[in-house]
N, C-alpha and C positions, 0 to 999 in steps of 0.2 A: 285371280284378287279376288278376296272374298270379306266383305269389309265390314259385315251383319254378322258374321260369326267370330265367335271366340278364336280363341290362338287355339288354345288345347284342342277343338274341334278341327280342327284346319292342321293342326299338326299329326291326328290322330289319321285323317283321309291321304294325309301324304303318305303315311305308313303304311296304310291298306292297300295304297293302289296296286293294279296288279302288272303292270310293266313301270319299271322304274320308280320303286319304291322307296322313300325317303325317310329315314328313322333318326336324323340328325335332332328335329325343332322337339319330338316325342323324347328323346333320350336327356333332353338338358329343361323339362319340368321339372318344378317343383312338387314338397311333396303335398302343399294344396291344393296344386293343379291337379294333380294323380287324383285327389277325392272327386275333384269337381269333374273330372273327366270320367271316373268309376262311374258315377253318377249316373252319367250321360249314356255311358257305351251299355250300363244295364238296362235304360231305358228302348235303346234300340235294339239290343238284340246283338249289339258287339261285343262283348265283353271273352267270347270264349274264342274268336275270331282274332281277339287284338293278343290275348295270349297263346295260340298258335303262330300266326304271324310277328310275332320281336317280340318273341321271348329274351333273346339276350339281351333287348335293350331297356327290359322292364327294372327298376328297380324292385329287389330282394321280396320286400312287404308287400308291392304289387304281386307279381309273379307267385308268390305263395296263397293272398287274397286268391287270384283266377285257378291256381289248382285247387281249392276251394272248391266254388262255384263251379269246377269240373266236375270234381265228385261226388256234390250235391247233384249235379244234373246227370251221370250215370246213373245211378240210384231211380231220381226219379224217370227214365227211361225206362228203369224195368216196370216203374208202374204203366208205363201210356203202352207198351207191350200187352201187359196182362191186362187191362182193359179192353183193347183191341182185340185179343184172343177171344174173352169173352163174349164182347158187343159183338164179332163175325161168327159166330158160333150161335148166335141166341139167332142173327139174321138168318144165317144157312139156315136154320133148324124151321126157320118161318116162311121160307122160298122166296127170300127178297135179296136180291141182286143191287150193290153198288160196288163202288171204287172208292178208294182212296184219294185224295188230291190233299197238296202241303203237307206241312208236319216230316214223318220219314221218309213219304213218299218222294220227297226232295234230293234220297240220295242216292246213288251219289254223283249227279248230273251236277246239282247245284250246295251242295256242300260234301265233302269228304270222308265224312262220319255222321252219323245224327245224333250223335251226342253231344256234339258242336253244337246242337242246334235247339235253346229252349223250345218245347213245346206244351203250351197249358190243354189244345183242344184235339179230338180225332177228326177229322174233316171227311165227311162219306159224303159222295154224291150218289143217290137215285135217280130214277126217273122217275117225271112227276106223277105219272100213276102209282107208286110204290112206295112215294117218301113217309105218306101216314103211317101207310102199315108197317115202316119200318119203326119211325115213332113209337105206335102202339108198343113193338116189340122194345123199345128202351121203359117207356111207363112201366111194362110188364118187369122191367131186370131194376126196377129202382129207383130211376133217371127221370126226374123233374124239372120240366121249362121253366128258364129263365120268365119270371111275374110281372115284369115291368110292363111289357106289350101286354097284355093280357088285364091288366088293372085302367090299361089305355084306350082299351075298347077291342082292339085286334082280336080277329079270329081267324087263324090261317087258314080252318078250312075251306073259308068262305071264296077268301082273295087271299091266297098265298103270292100272285103278282102284284101286291100292292105293298110288300116289304122293300126297301130301300136296299139291303141286302139281298144275297144270292142264298139263303138258308132258313129254317125255321129258326127259334128263338132257341140259343144251345142249351143244352141239357146236361144236369147233374145231379148227382147223389146228395143229400143231405149229411154234412160233416158236421163238425165241430172243430174243423180245422177253423184258424183264421192268419189273416194276414199282418208278418212282422219285419215288412221290410225286406226280406230276400226273396228274389226274385228267380233264385235254384233252391226255393227248399223243396226238399224231395220228396213233400208231405202236400205239396199241392193237387188239392184236387182234379183227377183228370175229366172234361167236358168232353161231350159229342155234340158236333153242330152238322145238321141233315141238308145237304144241300141240293136244291130241285133244278137249278142251272148253272152254265156256265157262265154265266154275265147276264146284267140286267139292264136289256133293250131299253127294255121302256123309262128306266130313271136314267141312263145316260146319254137317250140316242144314237149310239151309234149301233151299227147291223153288221158287225165283220161276219161273213158268209164261211158255212163249212161248223159251224160248231157242236151239227145236230150228228155230225162224221164221229166227234170225238171218242162218245159210247161204243161206236161199230170199232173202233180200232183200239177198244182197250185192251192190255196186256196181262199176263199173268207175271208175278214177282214174288220175291222171296227175301224175307230179311232177316238175320239169325236162326230163331229158328219160328218164326212168321211165315205165313206166303200171306197173302191178298191180289188185286187184280189194281192196275193203275193208269193212267193215261198211257200212250204212247209217248216216247220220246219227244220228238216235233210236238206234238199237241201238246207236252206237258209244258212245252217253251211255249207255247202260244198262249199256257192259261194262265204262267207269272207274267208273263206280259199284262195281260188282260187286267189279271188282279192290281198290277202293279197302276195302271191305268184307271181304276176305280176307286183304290187308295187315295189315288191324288185326285181323283172330283171330288170324295165328302170330304178331305180335310184330315185324314191318315198320314202318315209317318211314314217313309217308303223307303230309308236308307235301309233296312236288314234286305227290303227285296231287293235294292237296287245293286247292294253288295253281291248278294246271292248271284245274281243278274248278270254280273259284270265278271263275275268269277266263270261260271260256264261258258260266255261267250272267250273268255282269254283260252281257257282251257281246251275247247272245243275250235277254234281258228285251222286248226289242221287236216278236222275231219270232214273234208272233201264227201263223202259219202252221207251225213247227215246233214250236210247244206244242200246237197241235191236234192235229196228226200223230201227235206222243208219246203223247198221250194215246187216241187211236185205235187206237195199233199193242201198246200197252203196257198188260197186265192191271194191274188196282188191287194185287192182290199185290207184282205186280214196282215198280210206282209207288212203295208203299209203301217197299219198301228202299231205290230211288234215294231216294229223299226222306232217308233219315237221312245218307244219303252226303251228298245236300245243306247239310245241316245240320250235320256234320262241318266243310264245306267254308269256310262261311259265319263259324263260330264261330270260325277263325284268319283268314280274310280276308275282310270283311265286301264287301259287292257286291250291287247292286240283282237283282232277280229278277222274273222274270214272274209273272202272276198266276194260271197254273199251277201253278208251282213253290213260289210259295206256301202253296197252298190244301194241297199235298201236306204238308207239312212241317207246316201247321196241323193237319191230318188225324191225325200221330202220335199215339198212344194214348199217356196220361198213363206208364205206366211208361215207355216211351222217353223224353217232353218230362222225367220226375225225373231223368234220369240226365244231359242236356245240363246241368240245372240243378245239378249236384251234381259232375258228372264232364267237363264239355265239355274242360276244357286237358289231362286226363290223356293224351291222343295224342303232345301234345308234352311236357309233364311226361317222359314215360316214353324219350327221347330224355337225360337228364340222372340222372332217376331210375325206375330201373323200375317198373311198377304192374304190374296185371292188373288196374285198371277195366275195359276194354275188356269183360272178362267177360260182365258186368253188362248190357250193351247187347246183346251176343248172346243173353243168356237172355230179352230182351225181347223178341226178335225172332224168337223161336223158339212152333211152336206146339203141340206137344205135352208133356206132363212127360218124357216118356221121353226126349226128345233135350234139354229143359233138364238133365237128370240127367244125362245123356252128355256132356254140354260143359262143365259144373262140374267133372266127377270129371276130362276127357283134358283141361282146362287147371289144375286146380289139384294133380293129380298126374299128371302125364306116364307114360305106360310102356313109352315109348322109348326106347331105350339109343341115343345119338350114335355112330361109329361110329370107331375111333381113324383119328386124319390126317385129321378132316373140318377143311377150310378154315377156318380163325377158332381154330382152339381154343389161341392162345399169341397171341392179340393180343386188344386191350381193344373197346368197343362203336365207339370209332371207328378202329378196325382201326389202330390203334398196336401195336409189339410192346409185351409187358408186360414191369416190372421184374424182374429176379430172377425169372426162370422156368424152371425144368431146360429144357435141350435133345435129352437122355437121348425118345425118342419116347414111351415107357411110361408115364417119371416124369412128361411134358407132361401124358398124357392122365390120370394119376392126376389133376395136381393140377383138369386142367380139369371133371371130374370132381365135385371135390369143391368147387370152386367152383360150379357149376350145383346142386348136394345146396342149400348154405348159403342158394343164391339164391331156389332155389323154399319152403325153411321161412321165410325171412322174409316170404317174398312170402303164406303161406297164411293168415299171421295178419290182415297187412293188409286180405286181397284180401275174409278171410271178413267183417272187421268194414264194409268201404266197402259191403259186399252188403246186410250187414244196415241198414246208413243208409240204402240205395239201398230195399231192402223197403218199410223203415219208412214212407219217404216215397211210397210207389207204392199202397201194400197195398189203399187204397178204391178202385185205379183198375178201371173195368167192363171190360170184353171189348169191343175196338175193332172199328169195321162193319169195319177193314181187316183183320181176323182178327187179330189178333195178340195173344197170350195169358200174363198173369203168372200164376201159379197156383205161387208155391216153397212 
């Protein structure tokens, strides 16, 4: 039961299940509901998976619309490949090693065709000692970094670890392209994000062991006419899981990654050699964090699971199990009604009292004031312009700050109440053998 989620989205989730999908509710939608649902799918990057999985029950005009979206995305993917080839060649000439993460590197494990996955940026991981050399190479190609952080005084060369993200500011070439509402526009400029770590342990206060081995286990791969270096299959799974948990913490939408992860779990359920290798490579603590991501994915998109994945989920400690009992659909509900229920899941995954208190304070009482002119300050969460919003930049900024203060004030009361309910349900839990402790 998902009372806070629109009927159209519930119908979508039922249709995109990997185990026993149900399309009856989807087929019964009216045209006005389809318009609403397609807007949601565009935002969540589920439009093309919907067209692939449910083509036989889609109205003709919806099917035609998605076919055009796919054709546009196919064209855009050619731009992605051309951009990567140019960047990779320049990095090679400057002796900068890198590997591709996310994007087309998710093929074939997490998406059956990279053309079914919208991609606006190319994500490259470089070791910390060479990431600024990579940035200088991109500058030489005409790429420029996002200037929002620079205007706020941030200097990446001095303290890259102070970034809440895992990468330097996104770099793009200046063009005359303008957004016209088409998420699949073939002309969308392709940016580059240079990552210098796989996971932000400082910001999350989670310390999954063994991430330093990811670089050592990198593998050569190919796709169409391009060759690239990527993570090994087991490490790529771990990275997807950690990225999902990271997005959950910062309030980002995790629907797309949940769907891709559930698809991987479903299609690899009988791949015993993979799961045995996964268990050998990853420490118990890291597997525990991955199991949390598994559980998040299968709550939204039920799927088949391997015995290894099932065992890790069952080993999750009682406080985490209690969170899923109470708030399993909160990550989806927050798209329509913001909440901070994820905080208590994060607390349940932390080992020290000091870290737990720091995360509670950081989440409920944010201390960072966003800089003026930050993108999105005059749009709603769906990316649409706000009505009756001032045009003067300082007035707009004042309205934005007032809105954020009001939001955090409302969220504080409900978050504390939900935290009490969660604590009450898990207060008698014992320490898990995986090392997770709850001691509020």
